[in-house]
N, C-alpha and C positions, 0 to 999 in steps of 0.2 A: 506453389513455390516458383519464384521467378529466377531464371538462370541469367547470370550476367558475368562479366569479366572474362578471364582467359579460359574458363570452362566451356563457353559456347563454341569457340572455334575448334577446340579439341574434340568436343562431342560431335560436331559436324564432320570433322575429318575422320573420326572413327566410324561414323555411319556411312560415309561415302566409301571408305576403304572396305568396309564389310560388304557393301553392295558390289563393288568392283570385283572382289575376290571370287564371287559366285559366277561372274560372267566374263572374267578376263580372258579365257581361252576361246571365246566365241568370236568367229570371224564372219562378218556379213558383207555380201557383195550384191549389187543390183546392176541390171542392164535394162535399157528401155529404148523404144523407138525414139529417134531424135525429135519427131513431131508430136510425141505424146503430150496430151493435155488432159490429165485426170479430171480436171474441173468440168470437162464437157460431159462426163459420164455421171448420170444421176441415179441409175439403178444397176444392180449386179445380181447375178444368180450363180449358183454353185455348179461346178463341173463334176457331176457324178459323185461317187463316194471315194474317199481316200482313207486308207487305213495303215496303221503301223503294224508290223508283224507282232503277233501276240508274244508277250513275255511272261510266261507262266511262273518264272522264278523270281521276278522282281529285280532283275539285274539292271535294266535301264528305265523301266517304268514302274514306280512304286505300286504295290498292291492297292487296288481301289482307285487308282488315278487313271483318267481317260485322256491321254495326250491328244487324241484326235479331236475330241470335244473341246478341249482347252484351246487348241490351235484355231479351230473354227470360231470360237467365241472371241478370241483376241483379234482375229482378222475382221470379224463383224464390227468389233469396237472401233478399230482403226479406220475402216471404210466409212462407218457412220460419222466419225470425226471429220471426215472429208466431205460430208454432206450427201453421201450415197445412201440408198435405201435398198434393202434386200427384197427381191421378188422371187416367186417360186420358179418362174421360167421366163425366157425371152428378155433377160436383162441386157442393158446396153453394154455391159462388161461381164465376162464369164471368169470366175475365180476358181482356181484349182490349187491343190497342194499335195505334196507327198513327203513322207519322212521315212528315214531308215537308219539302220545301225550297221556299221562295218566292224565286226569284232576282231578281224584279222589284220589290223593295222599295227605296225611295229615302228618304234623310233629308237635311235641310238642315244643312250644316256651314259653319263660318266658316273661311276661309283665313287662317292666322295671319300671313302676309306682307301680303296686300292688305286684310285685314279685311272682305272681301266674302263674302257668303253664296252658296253654290253647292249644287247637288244632287249627292249622291254615292250610288252604288249601295251598298246595305247589305243583302244577302240575309239571310233569317232561316230558321232551322230550327225545327220544332215537333214535340213528342212529346205524344201524348194517350194516357192509360191510363184504361180504364174497368173497373169491377167491376159485374157484373150479377147480380142474384138470379134464378136460373132459375125459381123457383116463381112469382114475380110478373112475370118477364120485363121488369123495369125496372132501369135503372142505379141503383145505390145509392151510388156514389162515382165521381168523375171527377177526374183530375189532368192538368194541362197544364204543359209547360215550353217556353219560347221563348227562343232565343238567336241570336247572330250566327253567320253562316257565313263562314269565312275559308279561302281555299285554302292548301294546304301544311301543314295541321296534321298532326302525327304521329299514328300509330295510338294511341300511349299518351295523348296529349293528348285525342283524341276519346273514348277509353275513360274517362278521368277526368271529362270533361264529362258524358257519359251517366250515369256512376255518381253524380255529384253530383245530377243532375236526378232520377233514379229514387229515390235515397235521400231527398232533400228532399221529394219528393212523398209517399212512403210514411210519412215521419216526421210529416207533417201529417194523415195518415189517422187517423180515430178508432180507438180501441182497442176 
């Protein structure tokens, strides 16, 4: 079946809107050394092990979903896209990340019925990625992503959110 006419733009808009709603709360920021030229780095290695606090009840990490492995795989993908190659040790760039949840964040919201303002629990998740130059032992690039935590997200939705955050971060990195 060939799609033509006014249906195509509407379908495209629906797809884009659907994707945006999954990630619209995620805020990405990066900082880098002004002289950073990622193109000069050809190899990278990982900075130790990073782990997200275990979630035995599936509140922020769906059962069976390994966010640590997902983040690492996405970072590998993005770094390979930039022509870098992972090595077991002594990389020209050292890559590290950490992620966490702050369940005690509150925000002020207006109740639509009473028009009164109340406090509502609004947990946040954060991902921090750092690139370190091992010769100088200094960070040369840092990316952060912060987003809302909602219980009951599917593994696919969490995967898309992490993919969005990692891709946006690395897109902002200097070439």
